[in-house]
C-alpha positions in Angstrom: -64.0 -73.0 95.6 -66.6 -74.7 94.0 -67.4 -75.7 90.1 -69.4 -72.4 89.5 -66.5 -69.7 91.0 -63.9 -71.8 89.0 -65.8 -71.2 85.9 -66.6 -67.5 86.9 -62.4 -67.3 87.0 -61.8 -69.1 84.2 -64.6 -66.8 82.2 -62.7 -63.6 83.6 -59.3 -65.1 82.8 -60.7 -65.9 78.9 -62.1 -62.1 78.5 -58.7 -60.8 79.6 -56.9 -62.4 77.3 -59.5 -61.6 74.4 -59.1 -58.2 75.7 -55.0 -58.0 75.5 -55.6 -59.8 72.1 -58.2 -57.1 70.5 -55.7 -53.9 72.4 -52.8 -55.9 70.4 -54.7 -56.5 67.1 -55.4 -52.4 67.3 -51.9 -51.2 68.2 -50.6 -53.5 65.3 -53.2 -51.6 62.8 -52.0 -48.4 64.0 -48.5 -49.6 63.7 -49.1 -51.1 60.5 -50.8 -47.4 59.2 -48.4 -45.0 60.1 -45.7 -47.5 58.1 -47.5 -47.1 55.3 -48.8 -43.2 55.9 -45.3 -42.0 57.4 -44.8 -38.9 59.3 -46.7 -35.8 59.2 -45.4 -32.8 57.7 -46.5 -29.3 57.2 -48.3 -27.8 54.4 -49.8 -24.4 53.4 -53.3 -24.0 52.1 -55.4 -21.6 50.3 -57.7 -19.4 52.0 -59.2 -17.7 49.0 -58.5 -17.1 45.3 -55.7 -14.9 44.6 -55.1 -13.0 41.5 -51.4 -13.6 39.0 -48.9 -11.6 39.8 -50.3 -10.5 43.4 -47.7 -10.2 46.4 -48.3 -12.7 48.9 -48.5 -12.5 52.1 -48.5 -15.3 54.8 -52.6 -14.4 56.1 -53.6 -15.6 52.6 -52.7 -19.4 53.9 -53.2 -21.6 56.4 -51.2 -24.2 58.0 -52.7 -27.7 57.5 -50.7 -31.6 58.3 -50.2 -34.2 55.6 -48.4 -37.1 55.2 -44.7 -36.8 54.3 -45.2 -39.1 51.8 -48.4 -37.9 50.1 -47.2 -34.1 49.5 -45.5 -33.2 46.4 -41.1 -32.6 46.7 -42.3 -28.5 45.9 -44.6 -28.0 48.3 -44.1 -24.9 50.7 -44.1 -26.0 53.9 -42.3 -22.9 55.3 -43.7 -19.5 54.8 -40.7 -17.5 54.9 -40.1 -18.8 51.3 -42.8 -16.3 50.2 -41.6 -13.2 51.3 -40.9 -11.3 47.9 -42.9 -13.3 45.9 -46.1 -12.9 43.5 -47.9 -15.1 42.2 -47.4 -16.5 38.8 -50.8 -17.6 37.7 -54.2 -17.6 39.2 -54.2 -19.2 42.7 -57.4 -21.1 43.9 -58.6 -21.4 47.3 -58.1 -24.5 48.9 -54.9 -25.7 46.6 -51.7 -26.1 48.3 -49.3 -24.1 47.8 -46.5 -25.1 45.6 -43.0 -23.2 45.1 -43.4 -23.6 41.2 -46.9 -21.4 41.6 -44.7 -18.6 42.9 -41.8 -16.3 41.2 -39.6 -14.1 42.7 -40.8 -10.1 42.5 -38.8 -8.2 40.1 -36.1 -5.7 41.9 -35.3 -2.4 41.4 -31.4 -2.0 39.6 -29.3 0.9 41.3 -30.1 4.2 40.6 -33.9 3.1 39.8 -37.1 4.0 42.1 -40.1 2.7 41.9 -42.6 4.9 40.2 -46.7 3.7 39.8 -49.4 5.3 37.6 -53.2 4.4 36.6 -53.4 2.7 33.1 -56.6 2.3 31.2 -57.5 -1.2 31.8 -59.2 -1.6 28.4 -56.5 -0.2 26.0 -53.3 0.6 27.9 -53.1 -3.0 29.2 -55.4 -5.4 28.1 -54.0 -8.3 30.3 -51.1 -8.6 28.6 -48.6 -7.0 30.7 -47.6 -8.3 33.7 -44.2 -8.2 36.3 -41.3 -8.4 34.5 -42.3 -7.2 31.1 -40.8 -4.4 29.3 -42.5 -1.6 27.9 -42.6 1.6 26.0 -44.7 4.1 27.0 -46.6 6.4 24.6 -48.5 9.3 25.2 -50.8 11.7 22.9 -51.1 15.2 23.1 -53.3 17.7 22.1 -51.9 21.0 20.3 -50.9 23.2 22.7 -52.6 26.4 20.5 -55.3 26.3 18.4 -54.7 25.3 15.1 -50.9 22.9 16.5 -51.0 19.3 15.7 -52.6 16.9 18.2 -49.2 14.6 18.9 -48.2 11.1 19.6 -45.0 10.6 21.6 -43.2 8.1 22.9 -42.2 9.3 26.6 -39.9 6.3 28.0 -38.4 3.5 26.4 -37.6 -0.3 27.3 -39.5 0.6 30.9 -39.3 -2.5 33.3 -42.8 -3.2 35.2 -42.3 -5.1 38.4 -45.8 -4.8 40.0 -49.9 -4.8 38.5 -52.2 -3.9 40.6 -56.4 -4.3 40.8 -58.6 -2.8 38.1 -60.0 0.0 40.1 -63.4 1.8 38.7 -62.8 5.7 38.5 -65.2 8.4 38.9 -65.6 10.5 35.8 -63.8 13.9 35.1 -66.3 16.5 34.8 -64.7 18.7 32.5 -63.5 15.5 30.3 -66.0 12.7 30.6 -65.2 11.5 27.2 -61.6 10.9 26.9 -61.7 9.4 30.5 -61.1 5.5 31.1 -63.8 4.0 33.4 -61.6 1.4 34.9 -57.3 1.5 35.6 -55.1 -0.5 36.5 -52.0 0.6 38.6 -48.7 -0.2 37.0 -45.6 0.5 38.8 -42.3 0.7 37.3 -38.6 0.2 37.9 -37.1 4.0 36.4 -34.1 6.3 36.3 -35.1 9.8 37.6 -35.7 11.4 34.7 -37.9 8.5 33.2 -40.0 8.7 36.4 -40.3 12.6 35.6 -41.6 11.6 32.0 -43.8 9.0 33.0 -45.5 11.0 35.6 -45.9 14.0 33.6 -47.6 12.2 30.8 -50.1 10.6 33.3 -50.8 14.3 34.5 -51.3 16.1 31.1 -51.7 13.5 28.3 -55.4 12.4 26.9 -54.0 8.8 26.9 -51.2 6.7 28.3 -50.7 3.3 26.5 -48.4 0.8 27.2 -46.7 -1.0 24.0 -45.4 -4.6 25.4 -41.4 -5.2 23.8 -40.4 -8.7 22.2 -38.5 -10.4 25.2 -34.8 -9.8 24.8 -35.2 -7.2 21.7 -32.4 -4.9 22.0 -34.0 -2.4 19.1 -33.6 1.4 19.7 -36.3 3.3 18.7 -34.8 6.4 16.6 -35.0 9.7 17.5 -37.1 10.6 14.6 -39.6 7.9 15.8 -40.5 8.9 19.0 -42.9 11.5 17.8 -45.7 11.5 15.7 -48.0 13.7 13.3 -50.9 13.0 11.5 -50.3 15.3 8.7 -46.3 14.6 8.4 -47.5 10.3 7.4 -46.4 10.0 4.0 
């Protein structure tokens, strides 16, 4: 082997050593990054905005991978945890789902049933009624015969709200355009059979149905004499 060949062999060996050194350096950097970042875990990101008090579904979220050390302790990592849950506030597209963003959907007690009616969005709800709220339901009625006084009645007291739907535009009633609300919200209540009949009767025949929010923890019953109001009797 002449001197030129020996130099070529030495260069090849040197190149191999340098390549091995570079590879070892890359492996060292990768190992260092992994040790600092840690293993990846699953999280869930919102595909679109979600309105408050909306019942959650799996298709509203997409799975993303994140380093475990960067994930909040209350991040939702299993979508099984959203069953029976609603959004407690407005959720924004791109946000990671956290357990403190959601709450249990109010449940029925034995002897209760779900009943939904449409309530005037402007005067009957006004953005204050939410799932879990307790309300009194008022209805106003025209006098049955000419000359009979109009009346306002408390149809149901302490009705539990279990769901609030989205605002829906209503078509005007040709027979009563001035009385019909233009926008309404479906409100679902947990009611006994008798109260369910009262509230559906009011929705069908009352001029207006309004909800009055009851203060949390209030146990004051409405006296029977105060459940019906006539202007002529107001003193």
